[in-house]
Residue frames as a rotation matrix with the C-alpha (Angstrom) as fourth column:
LEU 1
0.554 0.832 -0.027 0.00
0.832 -0.554 -0.015 0.01
-0.028 -0.014 -1.000 0.01
TYR 2
0.132 -0.570 -0.811 2.96
0.423 -0.708 0.566 2.32
-0.897 -0.417 0.148 0.35
GLU 3
0.471 -0.030 0.882 3.18
0.842 -0.283 -0.459 5.01
0.264 0.959 -0.108 -2.28
LYS 4
-0.380 -0.808 -0.450 6.02
0.919 -0.386 -0.083 7.42
-0.107 -0.445 0.889 -1.72
SER 5
-0.708 0.052 0.704 4.41
0.271 -0.901 0.340 10.49
0.652 0.431 0.624 -3.32
ILE 6
0.384 0.923 -0.022 1.54
0.300 -0.102 0.948 10.30
0.873 -0.371 -0.316 -0.78
PHE 7
0.738 -0.085 -0.670 3.80
0.674 0.162 0.721 10.36
0.047 -0.983 0.176 2.25
GLU 8
-0.349 -0.890 0.295 6.35
0.840 -0.436 -0.324 12.96
0.417 0.135 0.899 1.23
GLY 9
0.541 0.528 0.654 6.24
0.224 -0.841 0.493 16.22
0.811 -0.120 -0.573 3.19
SER 10
-0.467 -0.712 0.525 7.67
-0.299 -0.431 -0.851 18.22
0.832 -0.554 -0.012 6.01
ARG 11
-0.812 0.105 -0.574 7.08
0.545 0.486 -0.683 17.48
0.207 -0.868 -0.452 9.71
ARG 12
-0.829 0.521 -0.203 4.62
-0.331 -0.750 -0.573 20.38
-0.451 -0.408 0.794 9.89
SER 13
-0.240 0.769 -0.592 2.29
-0.934 -0.016 0.358 18.65
0.266 0.639 0.722 7.41
ILE 14
-0.975 -0.204 0.083 2.01
-0.219 0.930 -0.296 15.39
-0.016 -0.306 -0.952 9.39
TRP 15
-0.361 0.914 0.184 -1.73
-0.083 0.165 -0.983 15.71
-0.929 -0.370 0.017 9.84
THR 16
0.258 0.408 -0.876 -2.17
-0.882 -0.270 -0.385 16.26
-0.394 0.872 0.290 6.16
ILE 17
-0.587 -0.565 -0.581 -0.06
-0.714 0.698 0.043 13.19
0.381 0.440 -0.813 5.47
ILE 18
-0.871 0.317 0.374 -2.20
-0.052 0.699 -0.713 11.10
-0.488 -0.641 -0.593 7.97
ILE 19
0.059 0.979 -0.196 -5.40
-0.390 -0.158 -0.907 12.22
-0.919 0.130 0.373 6.29
LYS 20
0.162 -0.078 -0.984 -4.06
-0.986 0.035 -0.165 11.39
0.047 0.996 -0.071 2.81
ALA 21
-0.846 -0.505 -0.169 -2.82
-0.493 0.863 -0.112 7.97
0.203 -0.011 -0.979 4.02
ASN 22
-0.576 0.734 0.360 -6.26
-0.090 0.380 -0.920 7.19
-0.813 -0.562 -0.153 5.55
LYS 23
0.386 0.719 -0.579 -8.06
-0.643 -0.240 -0.727 8.19
-0.662 0.653 0.369 2.31
TYR 24
-0.230 -0.519 -0.823 -5.52
-0.948 0.309 0.070 6.20
0.218 0.797 -0.563 0.19
ILE 25
-0.964 -0.150 0.219 -6.01
-0.219 0.916 -0.337 3.07
-0.150 -0.372 -0.916 2.22
ARG 26
-0.165 0.980 0.109 -9.81
-0.143 0.086 -0.986 3.48
-0.976 -0.178 0.126 2.13
ASN 27
0.324 0.269 -0.907 -9.64
-0.873 -0.285 -0.396 3.90
-0.365 0.920 0.142 -1.67
VAL 28
-0.624 -0.648 -0.437 -7.42
-0.748 0.657 0.093 0.88
0.227 0.385 -0.894 -2.14
LEU 29
-0.852 0.356 0.384 -9.84
0.023 0.759 -0.651 -1.22
-0.523 -0.546 -0.655 -0.08
ALA 30
0.054 0.969 -0.240 -12.91
-0.260 -0.218 -0.941 0.12
-0.964 0.114 0.240 -1.83
ASP 31
0.155 -0.123 -0.980 -11.36
-0.978 -0.159 -0.135 -0.65
-0.139 0.980 -0.144 -5.23
ASP 32
-0.858 -0.494 0.140 -10.72
-0.493 0.869 0.047 -4.31
-0.145 -0.029 -0.989 -4.37
GLU 33
-0.229 0.836 -0.499 -13.45
-0.766 0.161 0.622 -6.30
0.600 0.525 0.604 -6.19
ASN 34
-0.339 0.094 -0.936 -13.10
0.334 0.942 -0.027 -9.36
0.879 -0.322 -0.351 -3.94
LEU 35
-0.912 -0.046 -0.407 -13.50
0.407 -0.221 -0.886 -7.26
-0.049 -0.974 0.220 -0.84
THR 36
-0.743 0.656 -0.132 -16.47
-0.653 -0.754 -0.069 -5.23
-0.145 0.035 0.989 -2.15
GLU 37
-0.318 0.630 -0.708 -18.32
-0.192 0.689 0.699 -8.51
0.928 0.359 -0.098 -2.77
LEU 38
-0.289 0.148 -0.946 -18.23
0.805 0.572 -0.157 -8.97
0.518 -0.807 -0.284 1.05
VAL 39
-0.227 0.103 -0.968 -18.32
0.702 -0.672 -0.236 -5.32
-0.675 -0.734 0.081 2.30
LYS 40
0.689 0.518 0.507 -20.16
0.723 -0.538 -0.433 -2.42
0.048 0.665 -0.745 0.59
PRO 41
-0.242 -0.821 0.516 -17.76
0.722 -0.508 -0.470 0.36
0.648 0.259 0.716 -0.42
ASP 42
0.179 0.382 0.907 -19.85
-0.252 -0.873 0.418 2.76
0.951 -0.303 -0.060 1.69
ASN 43
0.977 0.212 0.027 -19.09
-0.095 0.321 0.942 0.62
0.191 -0.923 0.334 4.73
ILE 44
0.141 -0.983 -0.121 -15.33
0.944 0.170 -0.281 1.22
0.297 -0.074 0.952 4.44
LYS 45
0.894 0.364 0.261 -14.97
0.258 -0.895 0.363 4.22
0.366 -0.257 -0.894 6.74
VAL 46
-0.274 -0.921 0.276 -12.15
0.232 -0.342 -0.911 6.49
0.933 -0.186 0.307 7.77
MET 47
-0.934 0.077 0.350 -14.28
-0.357 -0.284 -0.890 7.51
0.031 -0.956 0.293 10.72
VAL 48
-0.433 0.838 -0.331 -17.40
0.615 0.543 0.571 5.72
0.659 0.044 -0.751 12.03
LEU 49
-0.970 0.067 0.232 -19.47
-0.190 -0.806 -0.561 8.63
0.149 -0.588 0.795 13.36
GLN 50
-0.145 0.982 0.123 -22.95
-0.986 -0.132 -0.106 7.26
-0.088 -0.137 0.987 12.90
PRO 51
0.091 0.237 0.967 -24.63
-0.299 0.933 -0.200 3.80
-0.950 -0.271 0.156 13.13
THR 52
-0.223 -0.176 -0.959 -23.79
-0.974 0.089 0.210 1.58
0.049 0.980 -0.191 10.20
THR 53
0.815 0.574 0.076 -24.69
-0.575 0.818 -0.006 -1.94
-0.065 -0.039 0.997 9.15
PHE 54
-0.001 -0.797 0.604 -22.45
-0.406 0.552 0.728 -5.00
-0.914 -0.244 -0.324 9.48
PRO 55
0.319 -0.865 -0.387 -19.93
0.901 0.150 0.407 -5.78
-0.294 -0.478 0.827 8.15
PHE 56
0.966 -0.151 0.209 -17.81
-0.053 -0.909 -0.412 -2.64
0.252 0.387 -0.887 8.02
ILE 57
0.219 -0.965 -0.141 -14.15
0.940 0.248 -0.236 -1.72
0.262 -0.081 0.962 7.99
SER 58
0.987 0.054 -0.151 -12.69
0.111 -0.909 0.401 1.16
-0.116 -0.412 -0.904 9.98
VAL 59
0.153 -0.957 0.247 -9.35
0.793 -0.031 -0.609 2.86
0.590 0.289 0.754 9.15
ARG 60
0.957 0.152 0.247 -7.83
-0.003 -0.846 0.533 5.08
0.290 -0.511 -0.809 11.79
ARG 61
-0.021 -0.972 0.233 -4.56
-0.293 -0.217 -0.931 6.44
0.956 -0.088 -0.280 13.14
SER 62
0.795 0.322 -0.514 -3.70
0.329 0.483 0.811 4.56
0.510 -0.814 0.279 16.31
ALA 63
0.497 -0.676 -0.544 -0.30
0.639 -0.140 0.757 6.05
-0.587 -0.724 0.362 17.11
LEU 64
0.786 -0.377 0.490 1.99
0.153 -0.649 -0.746 8.93
0.598 0.661 -0.452 16.26
GLU 65
0.701 -0.630 -0.333 5.57
0.521 0.134 0.843 8.93
-0.486 -0.765 0.423 17.42
THR 66
0.849 -0.520 -0.096 8.37
-0.475 -0.672 -0.568 11.39
0.231 0.528 -0.818 16.70
VAL 67
0.708 -0.699 -0.102 11.73
0.704 0.710 0.018 9.73
0.060 -0.084 0.995 16.16
TYR 68
0.903 -0.416 -0.106 14.76
-0.368 -0.877 0.309 11.61
-0.222 -0.240 -0.945 17.41
ASN 69
0.623 -0.780 0.056 18.36
0.673 0.499 -0.546 11.57
0.398 0.378 0.836 16.34
LYS 70
-0.537 -0.795 -0.281 20.78
0.813 -0.399 -0.425 13.25
0.225 -0.457 0.860 18.82
ASP 71
-0.430 0.469 -0.772 17.93
0.541 -0.551 -0.635 15.36
-0.723 -0.690 -0.017 20.27
ILE 72
-0.724 0.236 -0.649 16.71
-0.585 -0.708 0.395 16.51
-0.366 0.666 0.650 16.85
PRO 73
0.212 0.832 0.513 13.35
-0.149 0.546 -0.824 15.26
-0.966 0.098 0.240 15.60
THR 74
-0.761 -0.624 -0.180 14.07
-0.306 0.100 0.947 13.44
-0.573 0.775 -0.266 12.34
GLU 75
-0.758 0.570 -0.317 10.84
-0.189 0.273 0.943 11.79
0.624 0.775 -0.100 11.33
ASP 76
-0.254 0.764 0.593 7.32
-0.910 0.018 -0.413 10.93
-0.327 -0.645 0.691 12.49
LEU 77
-0.975 -0.010 -0.221 6.17
-0.075 0.955 0.287 7.33
0.208 0.297 -0.932 12.63
VAL 78
-0.295 0.952 0.082 2.50
-0.952 -0.285 -0.112 6.88
-0.084 -0.111 0.990 12.03
THR 79
-0.968 0.099 0.231 0.68
0.080 0.993 -0.091 3.65
-0.238 -0.069 -0.969 12.88
ILE 80
-0.368 0.888 -0.274 -2.66
-0.919 -0.304 0.249 3.15
0.138 0.344 0.929 11.01
GLU 81
-0.806 0.187 0.562 -5.03
-0.120 0.878 -0.463 0.48
-0.580 -0.441 -0.685 12.24
ILE 82
-0.490 0.690 -0.532 -7.56
-0.710 0.038 0.703 -1.28
0.505 0.723 0.471 9.99
THR 83
-0.785 0.296 0.544 -10.39
-0.328 0.546 -0.771 -3.00
-0.525 -0.784 -0.331 11.88
VAL 84
-0.652 0.635 -0.414 -12.94
-0.163 0.416 0.895 -5.44
0.740 0.651 -0.168 10.43
VAL 85
-0.732 0.541 0.414 -16.26
-0.483 0.017 -0.876 -5.49
-0.481 -0.841 0.249 12.31
ALA 86
-0.602 0.549 -0.580 -18.77
-0.338 0.482 0.808 -8.25
0.723 0.683 -0.105 11.46
ASN 87
0.188 0.769 0.611 -21.73
-0.946 -0.027 0.324 -9.84
0.265 -0.638 0.723 13.15
ASN 88
0.959 0.036 0.282 -19.98
-0.158 0.893 0.421 -13.20
-0.237 -0.448 0.862 13.37
TYR 89
0.246 -0.964 0.099 -16.45
-0.296 0.023 0.955 -14.55
-0.923 -0.264 -0.280 13.59
SER 90
-0.058 -0.323 0.945 -16.39
0.693 0.668 0.271 -16.52
-0.718 0.670 0.186 10.28
SER 91
0.715 0.315 0.624 -17.52
0.686 -0.486 -0.541 -13.57
0.133 0.815 -0.564 8.11
GLY 92
0.887 -0.444 -0.125 -15.05
-0.363 -0.839 0.405 -11.29
-0.285 -0.314 -0.906 9.87
MET 93
0.031 -0.910 0.413 -12.15
-0.053 0.411 0.910 -13.73
-0.998 -0.051 -0.036 9.18
GLU 94
0.202 0.058 0.978 -13.23
0.902 0.379 -0.209 -14.05
-0.383 0.924 0.024 5.52
ILE 95
0.954 0.135 0.266 -13.14
0.232 -0.897 -0.377 -10.29
0.188 0.422 -0.887 5.09
ALA 96
0.647 -0.763 -0.011 -9.80
-0.480 -0.419 0.771 -9.97
-0.593 -0.493 -0.637 6.90
């Protein structure tokens, strides 16, 4: 899923990079024909703000850590979590 042009940028634009990464991952998942047979593209969410039907996939930033080199911040490490939510274990495993 890594595409360098999406993640390039200065440290000040880290939130822009996170938003772009979340949208990129969501679009990659929504464009997967095998996955969209199991989960409607509308149920692949960057943020789940309202009730939705099962199954759905949530994409969110779960951690942000600044990496230092000799007391100078050199890069930001972003962890993005993809969660599959289904109404039973077997369909959740099939989607995952």
